[in-house]
Jmol script that loads the backbone (N, CA, C; Angstrom):
load data "model"
ATOM      1  N   MET A   1     -41.674  48.311  34.215  1.00  0.00           N
ATOM      2  CA  MET A   1     -39.944  48.163  34.902  1.00  0.00           C
ATOM      3  C   MET A   1     -40.501  47.291  36.170  1.00  0.00           C
ATOM      4  N   ALA A   2     -41.293  47.169  36.772  1.00  0.00           N
ATOM      5  CA  ALA A   2     -41.595  46.327  37.801  1.00  0.00           C
ATOM      6  C   ALA A   2     -41.784  44.695  37.387  1.00  0.00           C
ATOM      7  N   ASP A   3     -42.446  44.749  36.628  1.00  0.00           N
ATOM      8  CA  ASP A   3     -42.471  43.354  35.739  1.00  0.00           C
ATOM      9  C   ASP A   3     -41.042  42.745  35.412  1.00  0.00           C
ATOM     10  N   ASP A   4     -40.253  43.404  34.973  1.00  0.00           N
ATOM     11  CA  ASP A   4     -38.960  43.542  34.554  1.00  0.00           C
ATOM     12  C   ASP A   4     -38.268  42.944  35.683  1.00  0.00           C
ATOM     13  N   ARG A   5     -38.336  43.314  36.747  1.00  0.00           N
ATOM     14  CA  ARG A   5     -37.308  42.842  38.517  1.00  0.00           C
ATOM     15  C   ARG A   5     -38.159  41.928  38.567  1.00  0.00           C
ATOM     16  N   VAL A   6     -39.807  41.462  38.589  1.00  0.00           N
ATOM     17  CA  VAL A   6     -39.872  40.281  39.311  1.00  0.00           C
ATOM     18  C   VAL A   6     -39.308  39.287  38.204  1.00  0.00           C
ATOM     19  N   ALA A   7     -39.663  39.379  37.121  1.00  0.00           N
ATOM     20  CA  ALA A   7     -38.797  38.253  36.261  1.00  0.00           C
ATOM     21  C   ALA A   7     -37.317  37.570  36.699  1.00  0.00           C
ATOM     22  N   LYS A   8     -36.788  39.114  36.900  1.00  0.00           N
ATOM     23  CA  LYS A   8     -35.345  39.071  37.316  1.00  0.00           C
ATOM     24  C   LYS A   8     -35.377  38.090  38.306  1.00  0.00           C
ATOM     25  N   MET A   9     -35.876  38.339  39.121  1.00  0.00           N
ATOM     26  CA  MET A   9     -35.906  37.812  40.858  1.00  0.00           C
ATOM     27  C   MET A   9     -36.592  36.478  40.704  1.00  0.00           C
ATOM     28  N   GLY A  10     -37.590  36.094  40.024  1.00  0.00           N
ATOM     29  CA  GLY A  10     -37.558  34.449  39.516  1.00  0.00           C
ATOM     30  C   GLY A  10     -36.592  34.053  39.141  1.00  0.00           C
ATOM     31  N   SER A  11     -35.845  34.686  38.027  1.00  0.00           N
ATOM     32  CA  SER A  11     -35.254  33.693  37.240  1.00  0.00           C
ATOM     33  C   SER A  11     -33.660  33.747  38.481  1.00  0.00           C
ATOM     34  N   LEU A  12     -33.604  34.798  39.132  1.00  0.00           N
ATOM     35  CA  LEU A  12     -32.546  34.460  40.125  1.00  0.00           C
ATOM     36  C   LEU A  12     -32.847  33.174  41.254  1.00  0.00           C
ATOM     37  N   GLN A  13     -33.967  33.603  41.391  1.00  0.00           N
ATOM     38  CA  GLN A  13     -34.904  32.307  42.370  1.00  0.00           C
ATOM     39  C   GLN A  13     -34.632  31.336  41.591  1.00  0.00           C
ATOM     40  N   SER A  14     -34.668  30.920  40.749  1.00  0.00           N
ATOM     41  CA  SER A  14     -34.822  29.320  40.136  1.00  0.00           C
ATOM     42  C   SER A  14     -33.184  28.986  39.544  1.00  0.00           C
ATOM     43  N   ALA A  15     -32.208  30.104  39.396  1.00  0.00           N
ATOM     44  CA  ALA A  15     -30.788  29.717  39.555  1.00  0.00           C
ATOM     45  C   ALA A  15     -30.446  29.178  40.635  1.00  0.00           C
ATOM     46  N   LEU A  16     -30.743  29.928  41.970  1.00  0.00           N
ATOM     47  CA  LEU A  16     -30.238  29.544  43.491  1.00  0.00           C
ATOM     48  C   LEU A  16     -30.963  28.356  43.718  1.00  0.00           C
ATOM     49  N   ASN A  17     -32.100  27.755  43.091  1.00  0.00           N
ATOM     50  CA  ASN A  17     -32.724  26.553  43.407  1.00  0.00           C
ATOM     51  C   ASN A  17     -32.085  25.627  42.661  1.00  0.00           C
ATOM     52  N   ASP A  18     -31.418  25.916  41.402  1.00  0.00           N
ATOM     53  CA  ASP A  18     -30.983  24.599  40.744  1.00  0.00           C
ATOM     54  C   ASP A  18     -29.320  24.607  41.641  1.00  0.00           C
ATOM     55  N   THR A  19     -28.614  26.028  41.793  1.00  0.00           N
ATOM     56  CA  THR A  19     -27.525  25.557  42.613  1.00  0.00           C
ATOM     57  C   THR A  19     -27.365  24.853  44.011  1.00  0.00           C
ATOM     58  N   VAL A  20     -28.796  25.568  44.865  1.00  0.00           N
ATOM     59  CA  VAL A  20     -28.632  24.516  46.269  1.00  0.00           C
ATOM     60  C   VAL A  20     -29.366  23.031  45.647  1.00  0.00           C
ATOM     61  N   THR A  21     -29.578  22.760  44.861  1.00  0.00           N
ATOM     62  CA  THR A  21     -30.136  21.271  44.671  1.00  0.00           C
ATOM     63  C   THR A  21     -28.954  20.557  44.311  1.00  0.00           C
ATOM     64  N   ALA A  22     -27.986  21.316  43.207  1.00  0.00           N
ATOM     65  CA  ALA A  22     -26.950  20.461  42.968  1.00  0.00           C
ATOM     66  C   ALA A  22     -25.918  20.306  44.057  1.00  0.00           C
ATOM     67  N   ALA A  23     -25.781  20.891  45.009  1.00  0.00           N
ATOM     68  CA  ALA A  23     -24.876  21.258  46.075  1.00  0.00           C
ATOM     69  C   ALA A  23     -25.345  20.050  46.848  1.00  0.00           C
ATOM     70  N   CYS A  24     -26.839  19.895  47.261  1.00  0.00           N
ATOM     71  CA  CYS A  24     -27.174  19.069  48.163  1.00  0.00           C
ATOM     72  C   CYS A  24     -26.929  17.615  47.743  1.00  0.00           C
ATOM     73  N   ALA A  25     -27.100  17.470  46.178  1.00  0.00           N
ATOM     74  CA  ALA A  25     -26.818  16.491  45.691  1.00  0.00           C
ATOM     75  C   ALA A  25     -25.466  15.848  45.417  1.00  0.00           C
ATOM     76  N   GLU A  26     -24.343  16.535  45.660  1.00  0.00           N
ATOM     77  CA  GLU A  26     -23.432  16.574  45.467  1.00  0.00           C
ATOM     78  C   GLU A  26     -22.544  16.421  46.941  1.00  0.00           C
ATOM     79  N   ALA A  27     -23.362  16.834  48.107  1.00  0.00           N
ATOM     80  CA  ALA A  27     -22.900  16.675  49.432  1.00  0.00           C
ATOM     81  C   ALA A  27     -23.471  15.222  49.724  1.00  0.00           C
ATOM     82  N   LYS A  28     -24.845  14.736  49.215  1.00  0.00           N
ATOM     83  CA  LYS A  28     -25.235  13.502  49.554  1.00  0.00           C
ATOM     84  C   LYS A  28     -24.096  12.384  49.041  1.00  0.00           C
ATOM     85  N   ALA A  29     -23.794  12.679  47.827  1.00  0.00           N
ATOM     86  CA  ALA A  29     -22.805  11.588  47.311  1.00  0.00           C
ATOM     87  C   ALA A  29     -21.723  11.539  47.544  1.00  0.00           C
ATOM     88  N   ALA A  30     -21.046  12.737  48.173  1.00  0.00           N
ATOM     89  CA  ALA A  30     -19.947  12.587  49.245  1.00  0.00           C
ATOM     90  C   ALA A  30     -20.024  11.963  50.345  1.00  0.00           C
ATOM     91  N   ILE A  31     -21.023  11.825  51.395  1.00  0.00           N
ATOM     92  CA  ILE A  31     -21.580  11.620  52.573  1.00  0.00           C
ATOM     93  C   ILE A  31     -21.612   9.962  52.084  1.00  0.00           C
ATOM     94  N   ALA A  32     -22.435   9.419  50.802  1.00  0.00           N
ATOM     95  CA  ALA A  32     -22.772   7.766  50.993  1.00  0.00           C
ATOM     96  C   ALA A  32     -21.060   7.609  50.803  1.00  0.00           C
ATOM     97  N   SER A  33     -20.264   8.077  49.922  1.00  0.00           N
ATOM     98  CA  SER A  33     -18.817   7.586  49.808  1.00  0.00           C
ATOM     99  C   SER A  33     -18.044   7.462  50.964  1.00  0.00           C
ATOM    100  N   ALA A  34     -18.504   8.261  51.761  1.00  0.00           N
ATOM    101  CA  ALA A  34     -17.785   8.387  53.120  1.00  0.00           C
ATOM    102  C   ALA A  34     -17.938   7.115  54.080  1.00  0.00           C
ATOM    103  N   LYS A  35     -19.564   7.259  53.647  1.00  0.00           N
ATOM    104  CA  LYS A  35     -20.262   5.884  54.792  1.00  0.00           C
ATOM    105  C   LYS A  35     -19.734   4.527  53.927  1.00  0.00           C
ATOM    106  N   ALA A  36     -19.233   4.503  52.965  1.00  0.00           N
ATOM    107  CA  ALA A  36     -18.821   3.250  51.973  1.00  0.00           C
ATOM    108  C   ALA A  36     -17.766   3.085  52.675  1.00  0.00           C
ATOM    109  N   ALA A  37     -16.810   4.123  52.355  1.00  0.00           N
ATOM    110  CA  ALA A  37     -15.151   3.859  52.912  1.00  0.00           C
ATOM    111  C   ALA A  37     -15.035   3.675  54.352  1.00  0.00           C
ATOM    112  N   ALA A  38     -15.785   3.952  54.980  1.00  0.00           N
ATOM    113  CA  ALA A  38     -15.989   3.957  56.633  1.00  0.00           C
ATOM    114  C   ALA A  38     -16.311   2.261  56.973  1.00  0.00           C
ATOM    115  N   ALA A  39     -17.406   1.891  56.156  1.00  0.00           N
ATOM    116  CA  ALA A  39     -17.679   0.782  56.904  1.00  0.00           C
ATOM    117  C   ALA A  39     -16.969  -0.680  55.977  1.00  0.00           C
ATOM    118  N   ASP A  40     -16.155  -0.166  54.724  1.00  0.00           N
ATOM    119  CA  ASP A  40     -15.017  -1.259  54.244  1.00  0.00           C
ATOM    120  C   ASP A  40     -13.549  -1.192  55.538  1.00  0.00           C
ATOM    121  N   ALA A  41     -13.379   0.183  55.774  1.00  0.00           N
ATOM    122  CA  ALA A  41     -12.313   0.651  56.790  1.00  0.00           C
ATOM    123  C   ALA A  41     -12.538  -0.818  57.761  1.00  0.00           C
ATOM    124  N   ILE A  42     -14.241  -0.343  58.716  1.00  0.00           N
ATOM    125  CA  ILE A  42     -14.683  -1.318  59.607  1.00  0.00           C
ATOM    126  C   ILE A  42     -14.605  -2.729  59.692  1.00  0.00           C
ATOM    127  N   THR A  43     -15.102  -3.199  58.389  1.00  0.00           N
ATOM    128  CA  THR A  43     -15.038  -4.847  57.852  1.00  0.00           C
ATOM    129  C   THR A  43     -13.370  -4.888  57.910  1.00  0.00           C
ATOM    130  N   GLU A  44     -12.553  -4.499  57.375  1.00  0.00           N
ATOM    131  CA  GLU A  44     -11.291  -4.643  57.415  1.00  0.00           C
ATOM    132  C   GLU A  44     -10.499  -4.821  58.658  1.00  0.00           C
ATOM    133  N   LYS A  45     -11.114  -3.862  59.803  1.00  0.00           N
ATOM    134  CA  LYS A  45     -10.279  -3.954  61.038  1.00  0.00           C
ATOM    135  C   LYS A  45     -10.928  -4.934  61.531  1.00  0.00           C
ATOM    136  N   ARG A  46     -12.148  -5.458  61.667  1.00  0.00           N
ATOM    137  CA  ARG A  46     -12.874  -6.392  62.270  1.00  0.00           C
ATOM    138  C   ARG A  46     -12.374  -7.899  61.738  1.00  0.00           C
ATOM    139  N   LYS A  47     -12.192  -7.980  60.411  1.00  0.00           N
ATOM    140  CA  LYS A  47     -10.958  -8.968  60.270  1.00  0.00           C
ATOM    141  C   LYS A  47      -9.836  -9.091  60.465  1.00  0.00           C
ATOM    142  N   ASP A  48      -8.866  -8.395  60.789  1.00  0.00           N
ATOM    143  CA  ASP A  48      -7.809  -8.345  61.444  1.00  0.00           C
ATOM    144  C   ASP A  48      -7.954  -8.377  62.936  1.00  0.00           C
ATOM    145  N   VAL A  49      -8.734  -7.870  63.720  1.00  0.00           N
ATOM    146  CA  VAL A  49      -9.473  -8.461  65.045  1.00  0.00           C
ATOM    147  C   VAL A  49      -9.302  -9.968  64.981  1.00  0.00           C
ATOM    148  N   MET A  50     -10.308 -10.623  64.469  1.00  0.00           N
ATOM    149  CA  MET A  50     -10.579 -11.849  64.307  1.00  0.00           C
ATOM    150  C   MET A  50      -9.778 -12.833  64.347  1.00  0.00           C
ATOM    151  N   TYR A  51      -8.491 -12.405  63.001  1.00  0.00           N
ATOM    152  CA  TYR A  51      -7.556 -12.854  62.958  1.00  0.00           C
ATOM    153  C   TYR A  51      -6.534 -13.199  64.084  1.00  0.00           C
ATOM    154  N   LYS A  52      -6.184 -11.927  64.912  1.00  0.00           N
ATOM    155  CA  LYS A  52      -5.752 -12.005  65.930  1.00  0.00           C
ATOM    156  C   LYS A  52      -6.234 -12.593  66.928  1.00  0.00           C
ATOM    157  N   ILE A  53      -7.419 -12.541  67.392  1.00  0.00           N
ATOM    158  CA  ILE A  53      -7.894 -13.716  68.288  1.00  0.00           C
ATOM    159  C   ILE A  53      -7.949 -14.950  68.014  1.00  0.00           C
ATOM    160  N   LYS A  54      -8.147 -15.621  66.613  1.00  0.00           N
ATOM    161  CA  LYS A  54      -7.881 -16.553  65.974  1.00  0.00           C
ATOM    162  C   LYS A  54      -6.107 -16.979  66.398  1.00  0.00           C
ATOM    163  N   ASP A  55      -5.472 -16.294  66.309  1.00  0.00           N
ATOM    164  CA  ASP A  55      -3.772 -16.727  66.393  1.00  0.00           C
ATOM    165  C   ASP A  55      -3.848 -16.860  67.866  1.00  0.00           C
ATOM    166  N   LEU A  56      -4.010 -16.110  68.873  1.00  0.00           N
ATOM    167  CA  LEU A  56      -4.038 -16.021  70.300  1.00  0.00           C
ATOM    168  C   LEU A  56      -5.040 -17.298  70.730  1.00  0.00           C
ATOM    169  N   LYS A  57      -6.075 -17.765  70.363  1.00  0.00           N
ATOM    170  CA  LYS A  57      -6.749 -18.934  70.611  1.00  0.00           C
ATOM    171  C   LYS A  57      -5.548 -20.333  70.516  1.00  0.00           C
ATOM    172  N   ILE A  58      -5.078 -19.991  69.056  1.00  0.00           N
ATOM    173  CA  ILE A  58      -4.206 -21.182  68.891  1.00  0.00           C
ATOM    174  C   ILE A  58      -2.830 -21.173  69.698  1.00  0.00           C
ATOM    175  N   GLU A  59      -2.211 -20.052  70.201  1.00  0.00           N
ATOM    176  CA  GLU A  59      -1.233 -20.218  70.883  1.00  0.00           C
ATOM    177  C   GLU A  59      -1.613 -20.726  72.382  1.00  0.00           C
ATOM    178  N   ILE A  60      -2.684 -19.860  72.804  1.00  0.00           N
ATOM    179  CA  ILE A  60      -3.015 -20.114  74.397  1.00  0.00           C
ATOM    180  C   ILE A  60      -3.456 -21.832  74.436  1.00  0.00           C
ATOM    181  N   GLY A  61      -4.231 -22.586  73.371  1.00  0.00           N
ATOM    182  CA  GLY A  61      -4.396 -23.911  73.300  1.00  0.00           C
ATOM    183  C   GLY A  61      -3.057 -24.754  73.048  1.00  0.00           C
ATOM    184  N   THR A  62      -1.873 -23.945  72.206  1.00  0.00           N
ATOM    185  CA  THR A  62      -0.760 -24.835  71.970  1.00  0.00           C
ATOM    186  C   THR A  62       0.400 -24.960  73.599  1.00  0.00           C
ATOM    187  N   SER A  63      -0.101 -24.030  74.338  1.00  0.00           N
ATOM    188  CA  SER A  63       0.277 -23.836  75.215  1.00  0.00           C
ATOM    189  C   SER A  63       0.175 -24.476  76.391  1.00  0.00           C
ATOM    190  N   PHE A  64      -1.212 -24.631  76.458  1.00  0.00           N
ATOM    191  CA  PHE A  64      -1.988 -25.394  77.584  1.00  0.00           C
ATOM    192  C   PHE A  64      -1.727 -26.824  77.307  1.00  0.00           C
ATOM    193  N   ASP A  65      -1.456 -27.444  75.848  1.00  0.00           N
ATOM    194  CA  ASP A  65      -1.343 -28.646  75.304  1.00  0.00           C
ATOM    195  C   ASP A  65       0.099 -28.975  75.893  1.00  0.00           C
ATOM    196  N   LYS A  66       0.833 -27.976  75.631  1.00  0.00           N
ATOM    197  CA  LYS A  66       2.591 -28.763  76.423  1.00  0.00           C
ATOM    198  C   LYS A  66       2.691 -28.474  77.605  1.00  0.00           C
ATOM    199  N   HIS A  67       1.843 -27.624  78.244  1.00  0.00           N
ATOM    200  CA  HIS A  67       2.008 -27.765  79.802  1.00  0.00           C
ATOM    201  C   HIS A  67       0.879 -29.242  80.437  1.00  0.00           C
ATOM    202  N   LYS A  68      -0.131 -29.410  79.485  1.00  0.00           N
ATOM    203  CA  LYS A  68      -0.823 -30.493  79.882  1.00  0.00           C
ATOM    204  C   LYS A  68       0.340 -31.823  79.658  1.00  0.00           C
ATOM    205  N   LYS A  69       0.738 -32.030  78.338  1.00  0.00           N
ATOM    206  CA  LYS A  69       1.911 -33.066  78.192  1.00  0.00           C
ATOM    207  C   LYS A  69       3.057 -33.487  79.043  1.00  0.00           C
ATOM    208  N   ALA A  70       3.264 -31.604  79.317  1.00  0.00           N
ATOM    209  CA  ALA A  70       4.262 -32.015  80.709  1.00  0.00           C
ATOM    210  C   ALA A  70       4.139 -32.282  82.020  1.00  0.00           C
ATOM    211  N   ASP A  71       2.974 -32.399  82.325  1.00  0.00           N
ATOM    212  CA  ASP A  71       2.281 -32.675  83.684  1.00  0.00           C
ATOM    213  C   ASP A  71       2.118 -34.272  83.401  1.00  0.00           C
ATOM    214  N   LYS A  72       1.798 -34.965  82.343  1.00  0.00           N
ATOM    215  CA  LYS A  72       1.678 -36.073  82.026  1.00  0.00           C
ATOM    216  C   LYS A  72       3.006 -37.110  82.358  1.00  0.00           C
ATOM    217  N   LYS A  73       4.045 -36.228  81.954  1.00  0.00           N
ATOM    218  CA  LYS A  73       5.396 -36.852  82.200  1.00  0.00           C
ATOM    219  C   LYS A  73       5.723 -36.477  83.568  1.00  0.00           C
ATOM    220  N   ALA A  74       5.149 -35.816  84.192  1.00  0.00           N
ATOM    221  CA  ALA A  74       6.036 -35.707  85.299  1.00  0.00           C
ATOM    222  C   ALA A  74       5.044 -36.547  86.549  1.00  0.00           C
TER     223      ALA A  74
END
end "model"
wireframe off; spacefill off
backbone 0.3
color backbone group
């Protein structure tokens, strides 16, 4: 009878270990997916910011050139 209980406990422990291992693997996969999604979002945001900076530089340069030409005419 004690041997049966020990065998059942060993079986339960094995099943629990398998469940925990599977849950950890699933969590690691979810974390990796979230990290990849975050990296993609950051890259897209960085591109957006760089384009805005480029546009501002062009706008500033154009304004500066207009003022420079106006000063030359004056």
